[in-house]
C-alpha positions in Angstrom: 134.4 131.9 -23.2 134.0 128.2 -24.3 130.6 126.9 -23.4 130.4 123.5 -21.7 127.9 121.1 -23.3 124.9 120.0 -21.3 125.8 116.2 -21.4 129.3 117.0 -19.9 127.7 119.1 -17.1 125.3 116.3 -16.2 128.1 113.8 -16.2 130.2 115.9 -13.8 127.2 116.5 -11.5 126.5 112.7 -11.5 130.1 111.9 -10.6 130.0 114.4 -7.8 126.8 113.0 -6.4 128.2 109.4 -6.4 131.4 110.6 -4.7 129.3 112.4 -2.0 127.2 109.3 -1.4 130.2 107.0 -1.2 131.9 109.4 1.2 128.8 109.6 3.4 128.5 105.8 3.5 132.1 105.3 4.4 132.0 107.9 7.2 128.8 106.3 8.5 130.2 102.8 8.5 133.7 103.5 9.7 134.4 102.0 13.1 134.4 104.5 15.9 137.9 105.7 16.8 139.3 103.8 19.8 136.9 100.9 19.6 138.8 97.6 19.4 137.8 95.2 16.6 136.8 92.6 19.2 134.2 94.9 20.7 132.8 96.0 17.3 132.6 92.4 16.1 131.1 91.2 19.4 128.4 93.9 19.2 127.6 92.8 15.6 127.4 89.2 16.5 125.1 89.9 19.5 122.9 92.1 17.3 122.6 89.4 14.6 121.7 86.9 17.3 119.0 89.1 18.7 117.5 89.5 15.2 117.7 85.8 14.3 115.4 84.5 17.0 116.4 80.9 16.2 119.1 79.1 14.2 120.1 75.4 14.1 123.7 75.9 15.1 126.0 78.5 16.7 129.8 78.4 16.3 131.8 80.1 19.0 135.4 80.7 18.1 138.2 83.1 17.3 139.8 84.3 14.1 140.3 80.7 12.8 136.6 80.0 12.8 135.7 83.6 11.8 137.7 83.2 8.6 135.7 80.2 7.5 132.5 80.3 5.5 130.0 78.4 7.7 126.7 79.1 6.1 124.7 75.8 5.9 127.5 73.9 7.8 125.0 72.3 10.2 121.6 73.6 9.1 121.2 77.4 9.5 124.5 78.4 11.1 125.5 81.6 12.9 129.2 82.2 13.0 129.6 84.0 16.3 133.3 83.9 16.3 135.5 86.9 17.1 139.1 87.3 16.0 141.4 87.8 19.0 138.9 86.5 21.5 139.9 84.4 24.5 137.9 81.7 26.3 136.6 84.2 28.8 135.6 86.7 26.2 133.7 84.1 24.2 132.1 83.0 27.4 130.8 86.5 28.0 129.7 86.9 24.4 127.8 83.6 24.7 125.7 85.1 27.4 124.7 87.9 25.0 124.2 85.6 22.0 121.9 83.2 23.9 120.0 85.8 25.8 117.3 85.7 23.0 118.6 83.3 20.4 117.4 79.7 20.5 119.6 77.0 19.0 119.8 73.2 19.1 123.5 72.8 18.5 126.7 74.6 19.5 130.3 74.1 18.2 133.1 75.5 20.3 136.5 76.5 18.7 138.3 78.6 21.2 141.6 78.7 23.2 144.2 79.8 20.6 144.4 83.3 22.0 144.6 82.0 25.6 147.7 80.1 24.4 149.1 83.2 22.7 148.8 85.1 26.0 150.4 82.4 28.0 147.2 81.5 29.9 146.4 78.1 28.4 148.9 75.8 30.0 147.7 75.8 33.6 144.7 74.7 35.7 143.2 78.2 35.4 142.5 77.6 31.7 140.7 74.4 32.5 138.5 76.3 35.0 137.7 79.0 32.5 137.0 76.5 29.7 134.7 74.4 31.9 132.9 77.5 33.1 132.3 78.6 29.5 130.8 75.2 28.6 128.5 75.3 31.6 127.1 78.7 30.5 126.0 77.3 27.2 122.3 76.5 26.7 123.1 73.0 25.3 126.0 70.6 25.4 128.3 71.3 22.4 128.3 68.6 19.7 131.9 69.3 18.9 135.0 70.9 20.4 137.9 72.1 18.2 141.4 71.5 19.4 144.1 74.2 20.1 147.0 74.1 17.7 149.5 76.3 19.6 149.3 74.5 23.0 149.8 70.7 23.4 148.6 70.9 27.0 145.4 72.8 26.2 144.8 70.7 23.2 145.0 67.5 25.2 142.6 69.0 27.8 140.0 69.9 25.1 140.3 66.4 23.6 139.7 64.9 27.0 136.8 67.2 27.7 135.2 66.3 24.4 135.4 62.6 25.4 134.0 63.4 28.8 130.9 65.2 27.5 130.5 62.9 24.5 131.2 65.6 21.9 133.2 65.1 18.7 136.8 66.3 19.0 138.0 68.1 15.9 141.8 68.3 15.8 143.4 71.6 14.9 144.6 72.2 11.3 148.0 70.8 10.6 150.7 73.4 10.1 151.2 72.5 6.4 147.6 73.7 5.8 148.0 77.1 7.5 149.5 80.5 6.6 151.4 80.9 9.8 151.3 77.7 11.7 147.8 78.5 13.2 145.5 80.2 10.7 144.2 77.9 7.9 145.0 78.6 4.3 142.4 77.8 1.6 142.9 74.1 1.9 142.9 74.3 5.6 139.6 76.1 5.7 138.1 73.4 3.5 139.4 70.8 5.9 138.1 72.6 8.9 134.6 73.0 7.4 134.5 69.4 6.2 135.4 68.2 9.7 132.7 70.3 11.2 130.1 69.1 8.7 131.1 65.5 9.6 130.8 66.2 13.3 127.4 67.6 12.7 126.3 64.5 10.8 127.5 62.3 13.7 125.6 64.4 16.2 122.4 63.9 14.2 122.2 60.4 15.4 121.5 61.6 19.0 120.2 65.1 18.4 118.6 65.6 15.0 118.0 69.1 13.7 114.4 68.4 12.7 
């Protein structure tokens, strides 16, 4: 019988150990079957908010904002956006986020999924949107428009003027992957607009 050398045996055992660790890590971190992504992401956001204690800015949005790197956008920034979320769902999440977290600034970028579901072009959307804003701990310094509903977008723009917030227009279709979600250039434009809005808000509500 051919004898296997000690170095080969050690290498095989090492590979087996790594495989076992990776498998255990994957099983531990795999989302629970049946739990929607929105629920998992919302729980993660709420947990992060509870641990943070205080940040300068919180961004509440959907997949558009979630896809954008917002670290340092407006001081220390928590991206509390959830892909697929509607205005009502973000309103509910906001209650959890701000239960313990203190912040000085809020940016709201929500409404696209309301439009996808056909619930953004009527007065009920306006009621939900207003109720969401009223539940926030501070007046948002910026509201982002809604690219897939002219009616809802016009309302958000008017609301921004009413509360003296900066209106950030939705990304133009030529800078998106599907007419809504920003491509690389679109994400850069979105972030730059948010940074600019933050700078404008500093004149009335400085971070420090």
